[in-house]
C-alpha positions as CSV (number, residue, x, y, z in Angstrom):
1,M,-40.2,88.6,8.3
2,E,-40.8,89.9,11.8
3,F,-37.5,88.6,12.9
4,L,-35.7,90.6,10.3
5,E,-37.4,93.7,11.4
6,M,-36.3,93.4,15.0
7,Q,-33.6,95.8,16.2
8,I,-31.0,95.6,18.9
9,L,-32.0,97.2,22.2
10,G,-31.3,100.9,22.2
11,T,-30.3,103.1,25.1
12,Q,-33.9,103.9,26.1
13,E,-34.9,100.3,26.3
14,L,-31.8,99.4,28.4
15,I,-32.5,102.2,30.8
16,L,-36.0,101.1,31.1
17,I,-34.9,97.5,31.8
18,I,-32.5,98.7,34.5
19,V,-35.3,100.8,36.2
20,V,-37.7,97.9,36.2
21,V,-35.1,95.6,37.7
22,L,-34.3,98.1,40.4
23,L,-37.9,98.5,41.2
24,L,-38.6,94.7,41.3
25,F,-35.4,93.6,43.2
26,G,-34.2,96.8,44.9
27,A,-30.6,98.2,44.8
28,S,-29.3,95.9,47.5
29,K,-30.3,92.7,45.6
30,I,-28.6,93.8,42.3
31,P,-25.0,92.6,43.2
32,E,-26.4,89.3,44.5
33,L,-28.3,88.7,41.3
34,A,-25.2,89.6,39.2
35,R,-23.1,87.1,41.2
36,N,-25.7,84.4,40.6
37,L,-25.8,85.2,37.0
38,G,-22.0,85.2,36.8
39,R,-21.9,81.7,38.6
40,G,-24.6,80.5,36.2
41,V,-22.6,81.5,33.1
42,A,-19.4,80.1,34.6
43,E,-21.1,76.7,35.3
44,F,-22.5,76.7,31.7
45,K,-19.1,77.4,30.3
46,K,-17.5,74.7,32.4
47,A,-20.1,72.1,31.3
48,Q,-19.6,73.2,27.7
49,K,-15.9,72.5,27.9
50,E,-16.4,69.2,29.6
51,A,-18.8,68.2,26.9
52,E,-16.4,69.2,24.1
53,M,-13.6,67.2,25.8
54,E,-15.8,64.2,26.0
55,L,-16.7,64.5,22.4
56,R,-13.0,64.7,21.4
57,D,-12.2,61.7,23.5
58,L,-15.1,59.8,21.8
59,E,-13.7,60.7,18.4
60,K,-10.3,59.5,19.3
61,D,-11.6,56.2,20.6
62,L,-13.7,55.8,17.4
63,K,-10.6,56.5,15.2
64,A,-8.5,54.1,17.3
65,S,-11.0,51.3,17.0
66,K,-11.4,51.9,13.2
67,E,-7.6,51.6,12.8
68,E,-7.5,48.4,14.9
69,K,-10.4,47.1,12.7
70,R,-8.4,47.9,9.6
71,K,-5.2,46.2,11.0
72,K,-7.2,43.1,11.9
73,L,-8.7,42.9,8.4
74,E,-5.3,43.3,6.8
75,K,-3.9,40.5,9.0
76,I,-6.7,38.2,8.1
77,A,-6.3,39.1,4.4
78,K,-2.7,38.4,4.4
79,D,-3.1,35.1,6.1
80,L,-5.5,34.1,3.4
81,G,-3.1,35.3,0.7
82,I,-5.0,38.5,-0.3
83,N,-3.1,41.8,-1.0
84,P,-5.0,44.4,1.2
85,E,-3.3,47.5,-0.4
86,G,-5.5,49.9,-2.2
87,K,-8.8,48.1,-1.0
88,S,-11.5,49.6,1.2
89,D,-12.6,47.6,4.3
90,E,-15.8,46.6,2.4
91,E,-13.7,45.2,-0.5
92,L,-11.4,43.4,1.9
93,L,-14.3,41.9,3.8
94,E,-15.9,40.7,0.5
95,E,-12.6,39.1,-0.6
96,I,-12.1,37.5,2.8
97,N,-15.6,36.1,2.8
98,K,-15.1,34.7,-0.7
99,A,-11.8,33.1,0.1
100,L,-13.2,31.6,3.2
101,S,-16.3,30.2,1.3
102,E,-13.9,28.8,-1.4
103,S,-11.8,27.1,1.4
104,K,-14.8,25.5,2.7
105,R,-15.8,24.0,-0.6
106,G,-12.3,22.9,-1.5
């Protein structure tokens, strides 16, 4: 409930914060602090973009490996005389295993 009761900083609060910063660091240090803050934000955004790119690359790799797996399953199924159309990977695997176990017996 307390979180819902919090309000955005008003003008008086912002002025008080600015005065405290000026008193703590002095007017000559403010531009340096602002530059450092800007650099920090820029580094954070850069790292965030790199992480997003790596995640997209990983998703592409996973999708490609899934498609390769499906192609291999379909090839094995066709080699065993199984029609792969309309079947999930699990169903194909089950039929392939069944066909292989039957060929071992026969």
